[in-house]
C-alpha positions as CSV (number, residue, x, y, z in Angstrom):
1,M,51.7,10.4,-0.6
2,R,51.1,13.5,-2.8
3,R,49.6,11.2,-5.5
4,R,47.4,9.5,-3.0
5,S,46.2,12.9,-1.7
6,L,45.5,14.1,-5.2
7,I,43.5,11.0,-6.0
8,G,41.6,11.3,-2.7
9,A,40.7,14.9,-3.4
10,L,39.6,14.1,-6.9
11,T,37.4,11.3,-5.7
12,A,35.8,13.5,-3.1
13,L,35.1,16.1,-5.7
14,A,33.6,13.5,-8.0
15,V,31.4,12.2,-5.2
16,S,30.3,15.7,-4.2
17,A,29.5,16.6,-7.9
18,A,27.5,13.4,-8.3
19,A,25.5,14.1,-5.1
20,T,24.9,17.7,-6.2
21,A,23.6,16.5,-9.6
22,Q,21.4,13.9,-8.0
23,A,19.9,16.4,-5.7
24,A,19.3,18.9,-8.6
25,D,17.4,16.1,-10.5
26,S,15.5,14.7,-7.6
27,R,11.7,14.6,-7.4
28,L,12.1,16.6,-4.2
29,K,13.4,19.6,-6.1
30,R,10.8,19.1,-8.8
31,I,8.0,19.0,-6.3
32,L,9.2,22.1,-4.5
33,D,9.7,23.9,-7.8
34,S,6.2,22.9,-9.1
35,G,4.4,23.4,-5.9
36,V,2.5,20.1,-6.3
37,L,2.9,16.7,-4.8
38,R,1.3,14.0,-7.1
39,A,0.1,11.0,-5.1
40,G,-1.2,7.9,-6.7
41,T,-4.2,6.3,-4.8
42,T,-6.7,3.6,-5.7
43,G,-9.7,4.8,-3.7
44,D,-10.9,1.3,-3.1
45,W,-9.3,0.3,0.2
46,N,-11.4,1.3,3.2
47,P,-10.2,2.8,5.6
48,M,-6.9,3.6,3.8
49,T,-8.3,5.3,0.7
50,I,-12.0,5.8,-0.2
51,R,-13.2,7.6,-3.3
52,D,-16.5,9.3,-3.4
53,P,-17.7,8.9,-7.0
54,A,-20.3,11.7,-6.6
55,T,-17.6,14.3,-5.8
56,N,-14.5,12.5,-7.1
57,S,-12.9,13.3,-3.7
58,Y,-11.0,11.0,-1.4
59,K,-10.8,10.3,2.3
60,G,-9.0,7.9,4.5
61,Y,-5.8,7.1,6.4
62,D,-3.6,7.5,3.3
63,I,-5.3,10.7,2.3
64,D,-4.7,12.3,5.6
65,M,-1.1,11.1,5.6
66,L,-0.3,12.3,2.1
67,S,-2.0,15.6,2.8
68,E,0.1,16.1,5.8
69,L,3.3,15.3,3.8
70,A,2.3,17.9,1.2
71,A,1.6,20.5,3.9
72,D,5.0,19.9,5.5
73,L,6.6,20.3,2.1
74,G,4.7,23.5,1.6
75,V,3.0,22.3,-1.6
76,R,-0.4,21.4,-2.9
77,I,-1.5,17.8,-2.9
78,A,-2.9,16.3,-6.2
79,F,-4.4,12.8,-6.0
80,V,-3.9,10.7,-9.1
81,P,-6.3,7.8,-9.7
82,T,-4.6,4.4,-10.1
83,D,-5.4,0.7,-9.5
84,W,-3.6,-2.2,-8.0
85,K,-2.7,-3.7,-11.4
86,T,-0.8,-0.6,-12.5
87,I,0.2,1.1,-9.3
88,V,3.9,0.2,-9.7
89,Q,3.9,1.1,-13.4
90,G,2.5,4.5,-12.5
91,I,5.6,5.2,-10.4
92,Q,7.9,4.0,-13.2
93,A,6.1,6.1,-15.8
94,D,6.3,9.3,-13.7
95,K,2.5,9.6,-13.4
96,Y,2.9,10.4,-9.7
97,D,5.7,11.1,-7.2
98,I,4.5,8.7,-4.4
99,T,1.7,6.4,-3.6
100,G,-0.5,5.7,-0.6
101,S,0.1,2.6,1.4
102,A,1.1,-0.6,-0.3
103,S,2.2,-3.9,1.2
104,L,5.9,-4.6,1.0
105,S,6.7,-7.3,-1.5
106,P,10.0,-8.6,-3.1
107,A,8.3,-8.4,-6.5
108,R,7.4,-4.7,-6.1
109,A,10.8,-3.9,-4.6
110,K,12.6,-5.2,-7.8
111,V,11.2,-2.2,-9.8
112,A,10.1,0.4,-7.3
113,G,11.4,2.0,-4.1
114,F,9.7,1.8,-0.7
115,S,9.6,4.2,2.2
116,D,10.2,3.1,5.7
117,P,7.2,1.1,7.0
118,Y,4.8,2.8,9.4
119,F,2.1,0.1,10.0
120,E,1.6,-3.7,9.8
121,L,-1.2,-5.7,8.3
122,A,-2.1,-9.4,8.4
123,T,-4.3,-11.4,6.0
124,V,-7.6,-12.9,7.1
125,P,-10.4,-14.7,5.1
126,L,-14.0,-13.5,4.9
127,T,-17.2,-15.3,3.9
128,L,-20.9,-14.9,4.4
129,K,-22.4,-15.6,7.8
130,K,-24.5,-18.4,6.4
131,N,-21.2,-20.3,5.8
132,A,-20.2,-20.1,9.5
133,G,-20.5,-23.8,10.0
134,R,-18.7,-24.6,6.8
135,F,-15.5,-22.5,7.3
136,R,-13.8,-22.4,10.6
137,D,-10.1,-22.2,9.7
138,W,-7.7,-21.9,6.8
139,G,-7.8,-25.5,5.9
140,D,-11.5,-25.5,5.3
141,L,-11.0,-23.1,2.4
142,D,-8.3,-25.2,0.7
143,R,-10.7,-27.6,-1.0
144,P,-11.6,-28.2,-4.7
145,D,-15.2,-27.3,-4.0
146,V,-14.4,-23.9,-2.6
147,T,-13.8,-20.7,-4.7
148,V,-11.7,-18.0,-3.1
149,A,-11.5,-14.5,-4.7
150,A,-8.8,-11.9,-4.8
151,T,-8.2,-8.6,-6.7
152,L,-5.7,-8.5,-9.5
153,G,-2.5,-6.8,-8.7
154,T,-2.8,-7.0,-4.9
155,V,-0.6,-9.0,-2.6
156,Q,-3.7,-11.1,-1.9
157,E,-3.7,-12.3,-5.5
158,Q,-0.5,-14.2,-4.8
159,Q,-1.5,-15.3,-1.4
160,V,-4.7,-16.9,-2.7
161,K,-2.6,-19.2,-4.9
162,Q,-0.1,-19.9,-2.1
163,F,-2.6,-20.5,0.8
164,F,-5.2,-22.4,-1.2
165,P,-3.5,-24.5,-3.9
166,N,-6.4,-27.0,-4.0
167,A,-9.2,-24.4,-4.2
168,K,-10.6,-22.6,-7.2
169,H,-9.3,-19.0,-7.6
170,K,-11.4,-16.1,-8.9
171,I,-9.2,-13.1,-9.7
172,V,-11.2,-10.0,-10.5
173,E,-9.9,-6.8,-12.1
174,S,-10.4,-3.3,-10.7
175,P,-12.8,-1.5,-10.4
176,A,-14.5,-4.8,-9.4
177,R,-13.5,-6.0,-6.0
178,D,-13.1,-9.5,-4.5
179,F,-15.5,-9.1,-1.7
180,Q,-18.2,-8.2,-4.2
181,E,-17.8,-11.7,-5.6
182,V,-18.6,-13.1,-2.2
183,L,-21.6,-10.9,-1.7
184,A,-22.9,-11.9,-5.1
185,G,-22.4,-15.6,-4.5
186,R,-19.8,-16.0,-7.2
187,A,-17.1,-16.9,-4.7
188,D,-17.3,-18.6,-1.3
189,A,-14.7,-16.5,0.4
190,H,-12.0,-13.9,-0.2
191,I,-8.9,-12.8,1.7
192,T,-7.9,-9.2,2.6
193,S,-6.0,-7.3,5.3
194,N,-7.4,-7.4,8.8
195,V,-7.8,-3.6,8.5
196,E,-10.2,-3.8,5.5
197,A,-11.9,-6.9,6.9
198,A,-13.0,-4.9,10.0
199,T,-14.6,-2.2,7.8
200,L,-16.3,-4.8,5.5
201,V,-18.1,-6.7,8.2
202,E,-19.3,-3.4,9.7
203,R,-20.6,-2.2,6.3
204,Y,-22.1,-5.6,5.2
205,P,-23.7,-7.3,8.2
206,E,-24.2,-10.5,6.2
207,M,-20.4,-11.0,6.0
208,M,-18.0,-12.4,8.7
209,I,-14.3,-12.9,9.3
210,V,-13.6,-16.6,9.3
211,P,-12.5,-17.4,12.9
212,V,-9.1,-18.7,11.9
213,S,-6.6,-19.7,14.6
214,A,-4.4,-16.8,13.6
215,P,-4.0,-14.3,10.7
216,R,-1.4,-15.0,8.1
217,A,1.4,-13.1,6.3
218,R,2.0,-10.2,8.7
219,T,3.3,-7.6,6.3
220,P,4.6,-4.0,6.8
221,I,3.0,-1.3,4.6
222,A,4.8,1.7,3.2
223,M,4.6,4.2,0.3
224,L,6.0,3.4,-3.1
225,L,8.5,5.8,-4.6
226,P,10.9,5.9,-7.6
227,Q,13.6,3.4,-7.0
228,D,16.4,5.5,-8.4
229,D,15.8,8.7,-6.4
230,Q,17.5,8.3,-3.1
231,V,17.2,12.0,-2.3
232,W,13.4,11.8,-2.4
233,I,13.4,8.5,-0.6
234,N,15.6,9.9,2.2
235,Y,13.4,12.9,2.6
236,V,10.2,10.8,3.0
237,N,12.0,8.4,5.4
238,H,13.2,11.4,7.6
239,W,9.6,12.7,7.5
240,I,8.2,9.3,8.6
241,R,10.6,9.1,11.5
242,L,9.9,12.6,12.7
243,K,6.1,12.1,12.4
244,R,6.3,8.7,14.2
245,A,8.3,10.3,17.1
246,R,5.6,13.0,17.4
247,G,2.7,10.6,17.5
248,F,1.2,11.5,14.1
249,F,0.8,7.8,13.0
250,D,-0.7,6.9,16.3
251,E,-3.3,9.6,15.9
252,L,-4.1,8.5,12.4
253,A,-4.5,4.9,13.6
254,T,-6.9,6.1,16.3
255,K,-8.9,8.3,13.9
256,W,-9.4,5.5,11.4
257,R,-9.6,2.7,13.9
258,L,-6.6,0.8,12.8
259,R,-5.1,-1.8,15.1
260,N,-2.0,-4.0,14.8
261,E,-3.4,-7.5,15.6
């Protein structure tokens, strides 16, 4: 019994020491010590993150969310430009401590951590209004004479190949965007989140959302974090739960006109 008690005590000490060492090396401590939260953001996903090239400033749902997180931490926010192709690598390479919203995906989860989700998106196709009679549902886009665009590194890049195996795929690299291919006539359609789709048809009256029977691939969104830093992940998750309970995410959704559809 004495031997078992000694082993138990040593195990408890080892676990406690490991937890203390992990906390000391966590991004949370580094952020608090430095006084800066580095947040990766693409600036090309309206209304989540929009970069003004004239001032190099950002606005959007993600920008408000990350600014609030920094304020609650008592530190300054520093936005770090990134793109969809390299957003995960930026977390791995310690270019930033956290990112704005990203769709959950098994591929990303293999190499990066995710916070708890706080919103859901679904995928819809867009085209020009002049194509209204040509495209009425998903199947109308899955044809050899149709070109569907997507942006490299996004979840939609994989969805284009999955949803439209018979169509041509035009994958563009940031800073180019898939919807620009449609506007320029180099693609017949593109797919994006229902949230961005609503802003695009408002900004470009010549565009329309294809009236599909239902959106596809409903997907939670969350922030990307370092996979091996459970202390930092735990803090962010506790923050999300508290903010959700106090209505912060509902207020953000109202401000930026986001709806779960």
